C-alpha positions in Angstrom: 44.4 22.3 -11.3 43.6 24.5 -8.3 40.6 26.0 -10.2 39.4 22.5 -11.2 39.7 21.3 -7.6 37.6 24.3 -6.5 34.9 23.5 -9.1 34.8 19.9 -8.0 34.5 20.9 -4.4 31.6 23.2 -5.3 29.8 20.5 -7.1 30.3 18.0 -4.3 29.0 20.7 -1.9 25.9 21.0 -4.0 25.3 17.3 -4.0 25.9 17.1 -0.3 23.2 19.6 0.6 20.7 19.0 -2.1 18.5 15.9 -1.8 14.9 15.7 -3.1 11.8 13.8 -2.2 8.1 13.8 -3.3 5.5 13.8 -0.5 1.8 13.2 -0.3 1.3 12.2 -3.9 -0.5 9.2 -5.4 2.7 7.4 -6.1 6.5 7.8 -5.8 6.9 10.0 -8.8 4.3 12.6 -8.1 3.8 14.9 -5.1 5.0 18.0 -3.3 8.7 18.6 -3.9 10.8 18.8 -0.8 14.5 19.5 -0.6 17.0 18.6 2.1 19.2 21.5 3.2 20.9 22.5 6.4 19.8 19.4 8.1 16.1 19.9 7.4 13.5 19.1 4.8 11.9 22.2 3.2 9.7 23.0 0.3 10.0 24.9 -3.0 8.0 28.1 -3.8 6.0 28.0 -7.0 7.1 31.5 -8.1 8.3 31.0 -11.6 7.9 27.2 -11.3 7.2 25.5 -14.6 7.8 22.3 -16.6 11.5 23.1 -17.2 12.1 23.1 -13.4 9.9 20.0 -13.0 11.9 18.2 -15.7 15.1 18.7 -13.8 13.6 17.5 -10.6 12.0 14.4 -12.2 15.4 13.6 -13.8 17.3 13.9 -10.5 14.7 11.7 -8.8 15.0 9.0 -11.4 11.4 9.5 -12.4 11.7 10.1 -16.1 10.2 13.2 -17.8 7.9 15.8 -16.4 4.2 15.7 -17.2 3.0 18.6 -15.0 4.4 21.3 -12.6 1.5 22.0 -10.3 1.8 24.9 -7.9 -0.5 26.3 -5.2 0.1 23.4 -2.8 -1.7 21.1 -5.1 -0.4 18.1 -3.1 -1.0 19.8 0.3 1.0 22.3 2.3 4.4 21.3 3.6 6.1 22.2 6.8 9.5 23.7 7.7 11.3 26.3 5.7 10.7 27.3 2.0 14.2 26.6 0.8 14.0 27.6 -2.8 12.2 30.3 -4.9 12.2 31.6 -8.4 14.0 28.6 -9.9 14.8 29.3 -13.5 16.0 26.0 -15.0 16.7 25.6 -18.7 15.5 22.0 -18.4 18.8 20.3 -19.3 20.5 20.6 -15.9 21.3 17.3 -14.1 20.4 18.7 -10.6 18.0 21.3 -9.3 20.9 22.9 -7.4 22.6 23.8 -10.7 19.6 26.0 -11.8 19.6 29.7 -11.1 17.5 30.6 -8.0 17.3 33.2 -5.3 19.6 31.3 -3.0 19.4 28.8 -0.1 17.3 30.5 2.6 13.9 30.7 4.2 11.9 32.6 1.6 8.8 34.8 2.2 6.5 32.5 0.2 3.9 30.7 2.3 3.2 27.0 2.1 0.1 27.8 0.1 2.6 28.2 -2.7 4.4 24.9 -2.4 5.4 23.5 -5.8 4.9 19.9 -6.9 5.7 17.6 -9.8 4.0 14.9 -11.8 6.6 12.7 -13.5 6.2 10.2 -16.2 8.3 7.3 -14.9 8.8 5.1 -11.9 11.0 5.1 -8.9 13.3 2.2 -8.0 13.4 1.3 -4.4 16.7 1.2 -2.5 17.3 -0.5 0.8 18.6 1.7 3.6 18.5 1.9 7.3 16.3 4.5 8.9 18.7 7.4 9.7 18.2 11.1 10.4 20.0 12.3 7.3 19.0 11.9 3.7 20.4 8.9 1.8 23.6 9.2 -0.2 21.8 8.7 -3.5 19.1 11.2 -2.8 16.2 8.8 -2.9 14.2 7.5 0.0 12.6 4.1 -0.4 8.9 4.9 -1.0 6.3 3.6 1.4 2.6 3.5 0.8 2.1 7.2 1.8 5.0 8.5 -0.3 7.1 9.5 2.8 10.5 8.2 3.8 11.0 5.7 6.6 11.4 7.5 10.0 9.1 10.3 9.0 7.2 11.7 12.0 4.0 11.4 10.1 2.4 8.1 9.3 1.8 7.0 5.7 -1.4 8.4 4.5 -3.5 8.1 1.4 -3.8 11.4 -0.4 -6.4 12.0 -3.1 -5.3 14.8 -5.4 -7.5 17.8 -5.1 -9.4 19.0 -8.2 -7.5 22.2 -8.8 -5.9 23.5 -12.0 -2.4 22.4 -13.0 -0.4 24.9 -15.1 1.1 22.8 -17.9 3.4 25.3 -19.5 5.0 28.4 -18.1 4.7 29.8 -14.6 1.7 29.1 -12.3 -1.4 31.3 -12.3 -2.9 32.6 -9.1 -6.5 32.3 -10.3 -8.5 29.8 -12.2 -10.0 30.7 -15.5 -13.7 31.7 -15.7 -16.2 28.8 -16.0 -16.8 27.4 -19.4 -20.1 27.9 -21.1 -22.9 25.5 -20.2 -22.8 22.3 -22.1 -24.6 22.0 -25.4 -26.3 19.0 -27.0 -23.9 17.1 -29.2 -24.0 14.0 -31.3 -22.5 10.9 -29.6 -18.9 10.2 -30.3 -19.7 6.8 -32.0 -23.2 5.7 -32.5 -23.6 2.0 -32.1 -20.0 1.4 -31.2 -19.0 -0.5 -28.0 -18.5 2.0 -25.2 -14.9 1.0 -24.5 -14.0 1.8 -28.1 -14.9 5.5 -28.0 -11.7 6.6 -26.3 -8.3 5.2 -25.8 -4.9 6.3 -24.4 -1.8 5.7 -26.5 2.0 6.0 -25.9 1.8 6.6 -22.2 3.7 5.0 -19.3 0.7 2.9 -18.2 -2.9 2.3 -19.2 -4.3 5.4 -17.6 -2.0 8.0 -19.1 -1.2 8.9 -22.7 -2.3 10.6 -25.8 -6.1 10.8 -26.0 -7.6 9.3 -29.1 -11.3 9.1 -30.2 -13.0 6.7 -32.5 -15.2 8.4 -35.1 -16.1 7.7 -38.7 -14.4 4.3 -38.6 -11.0 5.8 -37.6 -9.0 6.7 -34.6 -8.1 10.4 -34.3 -6.8 12.8 -31.8 -8.0 15.8 -29.7 -6.6 19.3 -30.0 -5.3 20.9 -26.9 -7.0 24.3 -27.5 -8.8 25.0 -24.2 -7.9 21.5 -22.9 -7.7 21.5 -19.1 -8.3 19.3 -16.0 -12.1 19.6 -16.4 -12.0 18.0 -19.8 -9.4 15.4 -18.6 -11.6 14.6 -15.6 -14.5 13.6 -17.9 -12.2 11.5 -20.1 -10.6 9.7 -17.2 -14.0 8.9 -15.7 -15.3 7.6 -19.1 -12.1 5.4 -19.5 -12.6 3.9 -16.0 -9.3 5.5 -14.9 -10.4 7.4 -11.9 -9.7 11.1 -11.5 -7.5 13.4 -13.5 -4.0 14.3 -12.3 -2.9 16.3 -15.3 -4.1 17.5 -18.7 -0.9 17.8 -20.8 -1.1 19.3 -24.3 1.6 20.0 -26.9 1.9 16.3 -27.9 3.4 15.5 -24.5 2.9 11.8 -25.4 4.0 12.2 -29.0 2.1 13.2 -32.1 -0.8 11.0 -33.3 -1.8 10.2 -36.9 -5.0 10.5 -38.8 -7.6 13.2 -38.3 -7.8 15.7 -35.4 -11.4 14.8 -34.5 -12.1 17.2 -31.6 -11.2 20.8 -30.9 -12.2 23.4 -28.3 -13.6 20.8 -25.9 -15.3 22.7 -23.1 -16.4 20.3 -20.4 -17.7 21.5 -17.1 -16.2 18.5 -15.4 -19.4 16.7 -14.3 -20.4 15.2 -17.7 -20.7 11.4 -17.9 -18.8 11.3 -21.2 -16.7 13.5 -23.5 -19.4 13.4 -26.1 -21.6 15.4 -23.7 -19.2 18.4 -23.6 -19.4 21.4 -25.9 -16.9 21.3 -28.7 -16.3 22.2 -32.3 -18.0 20.1 -35.0 -16.3 16.8 -35.9 -13.0 17.2 -37.7 -13.1 21.0 -37.7 -10.0 22.4 -36.1 -7.1 24.7 -36.7 -4.7 22.3 -35.1 -2.0 19.9 -36.2 -0.6 16.9 -34.3 1.9 19.0 -32.5 -1.1 20.1 -30.4 -2.5 16.6 -29.5 -4.0 16.5 -26.0 -3.2 13.9 -23.4 -4.2 12.7 -20.0 -2.7 11.5 -16.7 -5.3 9.8 -14.6 -5.1 8.5 -11.0 -6.0 4.9 -12.1 -9.0 2.7 -11.2 -9.9 1.7 -7.8 -7.6 -1.2 -6.7 -8.6 -4.8 -6.8 -5.4 -6.0 -5.3 -2.9 -4.5 -2.8 0.3 -5.5 -1.1 0.3 -4.7 2.7 2.9 -4.5 5.4 5.9 -4.8 3.0 8.9 -2.6 2.6 7.4 -0.8 -0.4 4.3 -0.8 -2.5 5.5 -3.7 -4.6 6.2 -6.2 -1.9 3.9 -7.4 1.0 1.0 -9.6 2.0 -1.4 -10.0 -1.0 -4.9 -8.8 -0.3 -7.9 -8.8 -2.6 -11.0 -6.6 -2.5 -14.2 -8.6 -2.6 -17.6 -8.2 -1.1 -16.8 -4.7 0.3 -13.8 -5.9 2.3 -10.1 -6.6 1.9 -9.2 -10.3 2.4 -6.0 -12.3 2.2 -5.0 -15.2 0.0 -4.1 -18.7 1.3 -0.7 -20.0 0.4 -2.0 -23.5 -0.6 -0.5 -24.1 -4.1 0.8 -20.5 -4.1 4.0 -20.1 -6.2 5.9 -17.8 -8.6 3.4 -18.2 -11.4 0.6 -16.9 -9.2 2.8 -14.1 -7.8 3.8 -13.2 -11.4 0.2 -12.5 -12.3 -0.4 -10.5 -9.2 2.7 -8.4 -9.8 1.7 -7.8 -13.4 -1.8 -6.7 -12.4 -0.4 -4.3 -9.8 1.9 -2.7 -12.3 4.9 -3.9 -10.3 6.8 -5.8 -13.0 7.8 -9.4 -12.6 7.8 -11.6 -9.5 11.0 -12.2 -7.5 9.5 -14.4 -4.7 6.2 -15.9 -3.6 6.5 -16.2 0.2 3.9 -18.0 2.2 3.5 -18.7 5.9 2.4 -15.1 6.6 5.9 -13.9 5.8 4.7 -10.3 5.9 2.5 -10.8 8.9 -1.0 -12.2 9.4 -3.9 -10.3 7.9 -7.3 -9.8 9.4 -10.8 -10.3 8.0 -11.7 -13.0 5.6 -9.4 -15.4 3.7 -10.9 -14.6 0.3 -9.0 -17.0 -2.0 -7.4 -20.4 -1.8 -5.8 -22.8 -4.3 -5.0 -20.3 -7.0 -3.5 -22.1 -10.0 -2.3 -19.5 -12.5 -0.3 -20.5 -15.5 1.7 -17.3 -15.2 0.8 -15.6 -18.4 -2.7 -14.3 -17.3 -3.1 -10.5 -17.2 -5.0 -10.6 -13.9 -5.7 -13.0 -11.0 -9.4 -13.1 -12.0 -8.4 -15.2 -15.0 -6.8 -17.9 -12.8 -8.6 -21.0 -11.5 -9.3 -20.9 -7.8 -11.8 -22.2 -5.2 -15.0 -20.2 -5.0 -14.9 -16.9 -3.1 -14.3 -17.4 0.6 -14.0 -21.2 0.5 -10.7 -22.4 2.1 -9.2 -24.6 4.7 -6.6 -22.1 5.9 -5.6 -19.8 8.8 -4.0 -16.4 8.6 -0.7 -18.0 9.4 -0.8 -19.2 5.8 -1.3 -15.8 4.2 0.5 -15.5 0.9 2.7 -12.6 -0.2 4.6 -11.4 -3.2 7.8 -9.6 -3.9 7.9 -7.9 -7.3 10.9 -6.5 -9.1 9.4 -3.1 -9.8 7.8 -0.1 -8.1 4.3 1.1 -8.9 4.3 2.8 -12.3 2.2 6.0 -12.2 -0.9 4.4 -10.7 -2.1 4.8 -7.2 -3.6 1.3 -7.0 -0.7 -0.7 -5.5 0.0 1.9 -2.8 -3.1 4.0 -2.4 -5.1 2.0 0.2 -4.0 2.1 3.8 -2.8 -1.3 5.0 -5.4 -1.8 7.7 -7.2 -4.9 6.4 -10.5 -4.2 8.2 -11.3 -0.7 7.4 -9.6 0.5 4.2 -11.8 0.3 1.2 -10.3 1.4 -2.2 -11.1 4.7 -3.6 -13.8 3.6 -5.9 -14.3 5.3 -9.2 -17.1 2.9 -10.0 -17.9 -0.1 -8.0 -16.8 -3.0 -10.2 -16.4 -6.5 -8.7 -13.7 -8.8 -10.1 -14.8 -10.0 -13.5 -15.9 -13.5 -13.9 -15.9 -13.5 -17.7 -13.3 -14.6 -20.2 -11.5 -17.8 -19.7 -11.0 -19.6 -16.5 -12.0 -17.4 -13.6 -11.9 -16.9 -9.9 -14.7 -18.9 -8.5 -14.1 -21.8 -10.9 -13.3 -25.0 -9.1 -9.6 -26.0 -9.3 -8.5 -28.9 -11.4 -8.7 -32.3 -9.7 -5.8 -33.5 -7.6 -5.8 -30.7 -4.9 -2.9 -29.8 -2.7 0.2 -27.9 -3.5 1.7 -27.9 -7.0 4.9 -29.7 -7.5 
C-alpha cells in the first residue's frame, strides 16, 4: 500500500506541474507547444520531436490525433525557459510528462528550435476566471489569438510561415534541394468542371483530408512519394482552401479506393494547379493505398466572424462585404439565423441568438437586416434578407450568436482581429458572398416585415 501511495503521489505531482497550451497557431488545436512548470510557461525543444510526441500532446489537449509535428519554431519563437528536450514518447502515453525526456530544466536549445503541433480535432472551451496559475484541467479557454486570458500579449493573428514540416520522424535542420523545374503536363481533367478535379475526403473539415483526383471518369488518390508542403500549397490554393499547414502522407486520413492516379508530384509551390506540376504519367506508380497523400489547409478567407465574445464561437456577428466588416441588425434575428451562421463558421449548433448589442456595439456599416433563414441553409448567403446595406437600425441593435462548438481546424472564425474598421480577412482569392443558388442575400424579404413570431 505504501508503494501504491507513492506511485499515486508521483502521478499527482506530474499532473500538478504539467499543463499544456498551444500558442500563435491558426486555431486552438495547432500552434507552438508550451508547458507550465515551476510557475512559468516554457517551450519544448524540437530535438527528437516527432509525430509520436505530438500524438500524446494532442491527446492531452483534447485535440484528437496528430497531423504534423513541426519544429524549427514554425509557429514563431516562444519566451521563457525551454522546459523539455529529447522527448521520446511511444505515442500511447496519456500525458507528455509520462514520456522519457531529459528532465525538467532550462535546456540549451534556443527558441529557434521550439516545437509545435497540428492536431486533427477541436478544443472545447471551458469557463474560468483569469488567474495566474494554469487551470486545473490543463486547458485555457481559447481566444482569437490562441493565447489564454490574462496573457501579457494581446491576441494576434498569425499566418503560418511557408516552412517545411517534418511528418514522420525527427525534425531536419535543412530543407531539401529545390525540385526540378516544372514540365508541361496534360490537364487533370479535360473539359471537366474545375471544382471536380480535386477533392478532400475523410478529414475533420472541408479543407483537410485525403487528396483525391478525378481522371478517366473515376476518383483516385495521390501517392505520398516526394509529397511535401510545396505540393500541398498548390492543391490547397486550387481547392480554394488557403495555404498549406501540413502535407501528411502514409494514409493519415485513411486509405482510398480505386486507382492511384498520381505519383512523384514535384511542384515548385507557385503553380496555379496541381496539373501544372511535374509528376509521373497518369496511373503509373509503385504505391498502394497505404501511401495515400493528404492535406491540411488553413481554410478560405472568412466571410463571417464573431467578435468581442469569450471565444471564437460566440460574439457579435460580422459579415465581410464591399471590402469592410459590418454588423447584422437584430430585426427578426432568431435561433434559425444563428444556427446557419454557426454552421457556416464551423462552430456547431446555435445555443442563443442575442440581440441588442449583447456583445457590444460594432463600428462601420450595418451590412444586413431582416435575415429570415429557415435554419437548414448551409450559409447565410442562401437566406432571404434586405439588399446589402439597407436597414433601419443602429449599432445598439447589433446581433450576436452563441454556438455550441469551437472552431474545427479552420482559421476563419478566429483569424481576423476583432477591430471592425481595419481588419480585412486574409484573402486567398477575393470572392464576394455568392448570390446564386436559391434565395440569397440581397433578395427582398417576404411581405409582412417586422420580427418573426
